[in-house]
C-alpha positions in Angstrom: 15.4 -31.7 3.2 14.5 -28.0 2.8 13.2 -27.1 -0.7 15.5 -24.9 -2.8 15.2 -21.2 -2.6 13.3 -19.8 -5.6 13.7 -16.4 -7.2 10.9 -15.3 -9.6 12.1 -12.5 -11.9 9.3 -10.4 -13.4 10.3 -7.6 -15.9 7.9 -4.8 -15.9 7.3 -1.5 -17.7 4.0 0.3 -17.8 2.0 -2.8 -16.9 -0.5 -1.3 -14.4 -3.3 -3.2 -16.1 -1.7 -6.6 -15.6 1.0 -6.6 -12.9 -1.4 -6.7 -10.0 -2.9 -9.9 -11.2 0.5 -11.4 -12.0 1.8 -10.6 -8.5 -1.3 -11.9 -6.7 -1.0 -15.2 -8.6 2.6 -15.6 -7.4 1.8 -14.5 -3.8 -0.9 -17.2 -3.7 1.8 -19.8 -4.3 1.7 -22.9 -2.2 5.5 -22.9 -2.1 7.1 -22.2 1.2 7.0 -18.5 1.9 10.4 -18.3 3.4 12.0 -20.1 0.4 10.7 -17.7 -2.3 11.2 -14.2 -3.5 9.6 -12.2 -6.3 11.9 -9.7 -8.0 10.0 -7.2 -10.0 12.4 -5.2 -12.2 10.7 -2.0 -13.3 11.8 -0.1 -16.3 10.9 3.3 -14.8 7.1 3.0 -15.5 5.1 6.1 -16.1 1.6 4.7 -15.8 1.4 4.2 -12.1 2.9 0.7 -12.0 5.7 1.8 -9.7 3.3 3.1 -7.1 1.4 -0.2 -7.1 4.7 -2.1 -6.9 5.9 0.0 -4.0 2.7 -0.8 -2.1 3.1 -4.5 -2.8 6.7 -4.4 -1.6 5.7 -2.9 1.7 2.8 -5.3 2.1 4.8 -8.6 1.5 8.4 -9.2 2.3 8.7 -11.7 -0.6 8.3 -8.8 -3.1 11.4 -6.8 -4.0 11.3 -3.9 -6.5 14.4 -3.3 -8.6 15.3 -0.5 -11.0 15.9 -1.0 -14.7 17.3 2.3 -16.0 17.9 0.9 -19.5 14.2 -0.1 -19.7 14.8 -3.2 -21.8 13.4 -6.6 -21.0 16.8 -8.4 -21.4 18.4 -5.8 -19.1 15.6 -6.4 -16.5 16.2 -10.2 -16.6 19.9 -9.8 -16.1 19.4 -7.4 -13.2 17.0 -9.8 -11.6 19.3 -12.8 -12.1 22.2 -10.9 -10.6 20.2 -9.8 -7.6 18.5 -13.2 -7.1 19.3 -15.2 -4.0 17.7 -18.4 -5.3 19.2 -21.6 -6.4 16.3 -21.8 -8.9 15.3 -19.0 -11.2 11.8 -18.6 -12.7 11.2 -16.0 -15.4 7.6 -14.7 -15.5 5.9 -12.0 -17.6 3.9 -9.1 -16.1 1.2 -10.1 -18.6 0.9 -13.6 -17.2 -0.6 -15.4 -14.2 0.0 -18.8 -12.8 -1.7 -21.3 -10.5 -0.9 -21.7 -6.8 1.0 -25.0 -7.5 3.1 -23.5 -10.4 6.3 -22.8 -8.4 6.3 -26.1 -6.6 5.5 -28.0 -9.8 8.3 -26.2 -11.7 10.9 -27.0 -9.0 9.8 -30.7 -9.0 9.9 -30.8 -12.8 13.4 -29.4 -12.9 14.5 -32.0 -10.3 12.8 -35.0 -12.0 14.2 -34.5 -15.5 17.6 -34.1 -17.1 16.4 -30.9 -18.8 18.3 -27.6 -18.2 15.1 -25.7 -18.5 11.5 -26.5 -17.9 8.3 -24.7 -18.6 4.8 -25.1 -19.9 2.3 -24.0 -22.5 0.5 -20.6 -22.3 -3.3 -20.2 -22.3 -3.9 -17.0 -24.3 -6.6 -14.8 -22.7 -8.3 -11.8 -24.3 -6.7 -8.5 -23.5 -10.2 -6.9 -23.7 -13.7 -8.3 -23.1 -14.9 -7.5 -26.7 -15.5 -9.6 -29.8 -12.3 -8.3 -31.3 -10.3 -8.9 -28.1 -11.5 -12.5 -27.9 -11.0 -13.0 -31.7 -7.3 -11.9 -31.3 -6.8 -14.3 -28.5 -8.3 -17.1 -30.6 -6.1 -16.2 -33.6 -3.0 -16.3 -31.4 -3.9 -19.7 -30.1 -4.5 -21.4 -33.5 -1.9 -23.2 -35.6 -2.8 -21.2 -38.7 -2.2 -18.0 -36.7 1.1 -18.9 -35.0 2.4 -22.0 -36.8 3.9 -25.0 -35.0 4.7 -22.9 -31.9 4.3 -25.8 -29.4 3.9 -23.7 -26.2 0.9 -21.9 -27.8 -1.0 -24.8 -29.4 0.1 -28.1 -27.8 -0.8 -29.3 -24.3 1.3 -32.5 -24.1 4.6 -33.1 -22.3 7.7 -33.4 -24.3 11.0 -31.8 -25.3 10.7 -28.5 -27.2 12.9 -25.7 -28.7 11.8 -23.1 -26.2 9.3 -22.4 -23.4 7.8 -18.9 -22.7 8.4 -18.6 -18.9 11.4 -20.8 -18.1 12.6 -22.4 -14.8 16.2 -23.2 -14.5 19.1 -23.5 -12.1 21.0 -20.4 -11.3 24.2 -22.2 -12.4 22.9 -22.3 -16.0 23.6 -18.6 -16.4 27.3 -19.2 -15.6 27.4 -21.8 -18.3 25.6 -20.0 -21.2 25.8 -16.4 -20.1 23.0 -13.9 -19.5 20.3 -12.5 -21.8 21.5 -10.5 -24.8 20.8 -6.9 -24.0 21.0 -5.9 -27.7 17.7 -7.6 -28.3 14.5 -5.6 -27.6 12.6 -8.8 -28.3 13.4 -12.5 -28.5 16.0 -12.5 -25.7 14.3 -15.7 -24.4 14.6 -17.4 -27.8 18.3 -16.4 -28.0 18.9 -17.8 -24.5 17.1 -21.1 -25.3 19.1 -21.5 -28.5 22.4 -21.1 -26.5 21.1 -23.8 -24.1 20.4 -26.2 -26.9 23.7 -25.4 -28.6 25.5 -26.6 -25.5 23.7 -29.9 -25.6 21.0 -28.9 -23.1 17.4 -29.9 -23.3 14.2 -28.0 -22.7 11.1 -29.8 -21.4 7.5 -28.6 -21.5 5.0 -29.8 -18.9 1.2 -29.3 -19.3 0.9 -28.8 -15.5 3.1 -25.6 -15.9 0.6 -23.8 -18.0 0.3 -20.1 -17.5 -2.3 -17.6 -18.7 -1.2 -14.7 -20.9 -3.2 -11.6 -22.0 -3.1 -11.0 -25.7 -3.5 -7.5 -27.3 -7.0 -6.2 -26.7 -7.4 -4.1 -29.9 -6.5 -4.3 -33.6 -4.1 -1.4 -33.1 -2.3 -3.2 -30.3 -2.1 -6.3 -32.3 -0.6 -4.5 -35.3 1.9 -2.8 -33.1 2.9 -6.1 -31.6 3.1 -7.9 -35.0 5.2 -5.1 -36.4 7.7 -5.2 -33.6 7.9 -9.0 -33.5 8.4 -9.4 -37.3 11.1 -6.8 -37.3 13.0 -8.2 -34.4 12.8 -11.8 -35.7 14.9 -10.7 -38.6 17.3 -8.6 -36.5 17.6 -11.5 -34.0 18.8 -13.9 -36.7 21.5 -11.4 -37.7 22.9 -11.8 -34.1 22.2 -15.5 -33.5 21.1 -17.5 -36.5 20.0 -20.4 -34.3 17.6 -18.3 -32.2 14.6 -18.4 -34.5 12.8 -21.2 -36.4 11.3 -21.4 -39.9 7.8 -20.8 -38.5 8.9 -17.3 -37.5 9.3 -16.4 -41.2 6.2 -17.9 -42.7 4.5 -14.5 -42.8 7.6 -13.0 -44.5 7.4 -15.7 -47.2 3.7 -15.0 -47.7 4.3 -11.2 -48.1 7.2 -11.7 -50.5 5.1 -14.0 -52.6 2.2 -11.6 -52.5 4.5 -8.7 -53.5 6.1 -10.6 -56.4 2.8 -11.8 -57.7 1.4 -8.3 -57.5 4.3 -6.8 -59.4 4.2 -9.6 -62.0 0.5 -9.1 -62.5 1.1 -5.6 -63.8 3.0 -6.8 -66.8 1.9 -10.4 -67.4 -1.3 -12.5 -67.3 0.6 -15.2 -65.5 1.1 -12.8 -62.6 -2.6 -12.2 -62.3 -3.2 -15.9 -62.2 -0.5 -16.4 -59.6 -1.9 -13.6 -57.5 -5.4 -14.9 -57.7 -4.2 -18.4 -56.8 -2.2 -17.1 -53.8 -5.0 -15.0 -52.4 -7.5 -17.8 -53.0 -5.4 -20.4 -51.2 -4.8 -18.0 -48.3 -8.5 -17.1 -48.1 -9.4 -20.8 -48.1 -7.0 -21.6 -45.3 -8.0 -18.6 -43.2 -11.7 -19.4 -43.7 -11.1 -23.1 -42.8 -9.3 -22.0 -39.6 -12.0 -19.5 -38.8 -14.7 -22.1 -39.2 -12.8 -24.4 -36.9 -12.6 -21.7 -34.3 -16.3 -20.8 -34.9 -17.4 -24.4 -34.1 -15.9 -24.3 -30.6 -16.1 -20.6 -29.7 -19.2 -19.4 -31.5 -20.2 -18.8 -35.1 -19.8 -15.1 -34.9 -16.0 -15.5 -34.5 -15.8 -16.8 -38.1 -16.5 -13.2 -39.2 -14.0 -11.7 -36.8 -11.0 -14.2 -36.9 -10.7 -14.5 -40.7 -9.7 -10.9 -41.3 -7.6 -10.8 -38.1 -5.5 -13.7 -39.5 -4.8 -11.7 -42.7 -4.1 -8.4 -40.9 -1.7 -10.2 -38.4 0.2 -12.1 -41.0 0.4 -9.2 -43.4 1.8 -6.8 -40.8 4.1 -9.4 -39.4 5.5 -10.3 -42.8 5.8 -6.7 -44.0 7.8 -5.8 -40.9 10.2 -8.6 -41.4 10.7 -7.6 -45.1 11.4 -4.0 -44.1 14.0 -5.2 -41.5 16.1 -7.3 -43.9 18.3 -4.4 -45.2 19.2 -3.4 -41.7 19.9 -7.0 -40.7 22.1 -7.6 -43.7 24.0 -4.3 -43.0 24.6 -5.5 -39.4 25.9 -8.8 -40.5 28.2 -7.3 -43.1 29.5 -4.8 -40.7 30.3 -7.4 -38.0 31.9 -9.7 -40.6 34.1 -6.8 -41.9 35.0 -5.6 -38.4 35.7 -9.1 -37.3 
């Protein structure tokens, strides 16, 4: 029996630093060449990515370049799914890379389980070969940094609430719909939530691990954290099932910190509460940093502890700022409905 035709959809915009590695990892696939296509959906890149992609398209018939005029990831995914010829769809990130056996393993995993979607954990790699770049990757791989996000911290097989780079049958999109193009982020979480809401299951296999490059600088980390925190709140206003409690732990921390700080201005109990809160956080951050230092090197104790705080503070503050807009959206839709 011939293996199913597989379409790999890769959204891309200004990814000249990473897209070459991503494509090469897919082109090295052991899956039958005549049963696979790679659809790179480019959001009109301005950094030279388009030129690189045009060369790759000419060099290998498996690569097909598609235009994404709206420049949003969800739009790119929908364009890719619509143009795909495959019975099986794999979503991949331009920041990621996979092993030669990834596509074959993904197809077999989909066929051997009752899950509607399968995927695997990500191995977070430094976006820059510097102490800060490596520290950021370590923070984003630790439970204190990202909570109980299984695909970032767990390497065992089992059912999960989402996977980062999913493999599913094309027919699934007819059942649950495409990706929500209103979402600048979290369209994958929203899609997974709709799969689970219909009684579907999502399975994570360690053999489907992919590497993913984290932000390489503190500025890039802050930018990512601000966008993520904001869009977590906005996403909930559109689909309350799309996010988990772990996504709002930084928000709870920032709100507690803000309340304690304001209270400390008028009452001694506030100063005590603020001291306790900061002390507990510092102790947890230091414990996590020491744990990282034992395996990665003692110098990362110094680097990771403040990165934890900066990441959580930015993430939580962004979520807090986004709440009024999210509430306004919910009230408007309730009123208009």
